[in-house]
N, C-alpha and C positions, 0 to 999 in steps of 0.2 A: 498527907491525907489522901485517901483514894478519890478518884474522880468519879463521883456517883452519876453525873450526867452522861459521861462516856460509857459507864457500865450499863446504865439503863438503855442507852441507844444500842449497844451491842446486843443486849437481851431482846430488845424490840425487833431488831433486824434478824436475829436468830429465829425468833418466833415466826416472823413472816416468811422467811425462807423455808422453815420446817413445814409451815402450812401449805405452801405451794408444792413442795416436794411430795408430801403425803397425799395431796389432792390428786396429783398425777398418778400416784401408785394405787390408791384405794377408791378414788371417786369421792364426791361430796357426801353422799348418804352415809358412808362408813367412816367418814372423818370425825374424830372426836377431839375435844380439848385436851383430854388426857394424853392422847397420842402426840398431839402437837407439843405439849409440854415436855414429854419424854424425849422427843427428837431434838427439841431446842435446848434441853438441859436446864429447864427452869421448873419451878413448881406451878401447878395449875392456878394457884391463887394469884400468881404474878400476871397470868393472862387475864383473869377475871378482874384484876385491878385496872386494866387498861381497856378491856373490851367486854361487851355484854354477852357475847357468845361467838360461835364459830363463824356465823354469817358476817359479823363485824370484822373478825380477823381476816377472812378471805377478801372482804371488800378492801381493806387497807392494803393487803398484799397485791391485789389486782390494780389498784390505783397507783401504787408505788412502782409497779412494773409496766404500766401502760405506756405506749408510745405517745408522745405529745400530739395532741389533736391539731394538725396543721394540714391545709390543703395546698397543693401546688397552684401556681397561677401562671400557666403557660400561655394565656391569652385565648385558649380554646376551652370555653366553659364546659361543654359537653364531655370532652376528654377528661378534664379534671374531675368532674363529678363521677364519671364512669370508674375512675381509679378508686375513689373512696368508697363508692357503693359496691364495687366488686370485692374490696377488702372486707367490708361489713358482711356481705353475703357469705364470704368464705369463712368468717368466724362463726356465723350461725350454723353453717353447714358442717363444721368440724364436730364430730361426735363427742369428743371429750370436753371441748369448750362449751358445746351446746348443753351438755348434761349439767355442768357447773352453773351456767346461766339460768337454766330451768329451775334448778334447786334454789338458787339465790332469789329468783323471781318469786317462787312459791313462798319463801320466808318473808318477803316484803309484803305479801298479802295479809300476813298476821302481825307484822311488826311495822307500824307506820313510820317510826323513827328511822329504821333501817331503809325503808322504801325512800324516804326523803334523801338519805345519804347516797343511795345508789343513783337516784335521779340527778342530784346536784354534783356528785363527784365523778361519776362514770358517764352518764348520758349527756348532761348539759354541755360539757366541753366539746363533745363531738358535734352536737347540734349547732353550737355557737360557731364552730369552725366552718361548717357548711354555710351557715347564714352569712358569715363574713365574706366568703367567696362569692356568694350570690350578690351581696351588697357591692363588692368590687365590680362585678359584671354590670350591675345597674348603673354605677357611676360611669362605666365605660360605654354605656348605651346599648349593651347586649341584652338587657332585660328592661321591660317598661318601667317607668318611674313610679307607677302606681301599683306595682306588683306587691302582694302581701308575702314578704319573705319568710315570716314565721310559718305561715300556712304552707308555703312551698317546701320548707324543711320537713314538715309533718307529712306532706304528700310523698316525700322520698322515703322516709324511714318507717312510716306507719304500715305500708303494705308488706315490707320485709318482716316486721315483727308479727303481723297477722299471719303471713304464710308460715313463718317458723313456729309460732305458737300453736296453730291449728293444723299444721302439716298438710296444707291444702295443695302443695306443689313443690317441685324441686327448687333448691336454691343454687342457681348456676350463674355463670357469667352472662349467658344469653338473657336470663331473667333480669339481671342487674342492668344490662345495657338497654333493654326494652323499657324498664322502669324509668331510667333517666330520660330517655327520648320522650316518653309520654308526659313526664312532669314538665320538662322544658317546653314542650308544645303547649301545655296548659298555661304555664307562667308567661310565655311570650304572647299569648293571645290577649289583646286589650279588652278590658271589660267594657260593656256597652255604656256609652256616654262619656268615656274617658279619652276618646280620640280628639285630636286637635280640630278646631273649626274648619269646615270645608273638606274634611277627609272622611271617608267611610270606614266603618270598622274592618279590621283585618279578618278575612274569611279563612 
């Protein structure tokens, strides 16, 4: 008997590979399910059986080829964050990657289910990795115990997305380094009333 599971997996991988290849050749706007099916050697009904549309196909392809979201822990929190923020800024600054991200972002505005998947499968692992690194720094005494780490993560990535989305300025290493410095300065500043008794707030 033929191994249907293996055949299905081969077809799935062929579809995802074809989608990424065509994406690099034509861009997202001109990418079609028909083209993906033709390149992968499957019928388009096979694609629609597994995915709702090309946005879902591209999302799966990006997730499958994503580098695991891990941050180094060299003991130098600022250096570790600079490395990941520089990498994020470089991805947003890359014209081809940026075009795909913009197109996928636009689709999520009209497709709530796709938006949830993009958030949970692409965005959250990156945010969680940064939060874990900040949590390690808090346990090491490098970040105040009362610091809101979820808010700190948003302070890191929110401005990048804002600058990229609205094109308010260049996305450079200098920008990434400055952003990390500002966020850490804010995170390390104790909130009023949180200082130990007998000590004045850090100025």
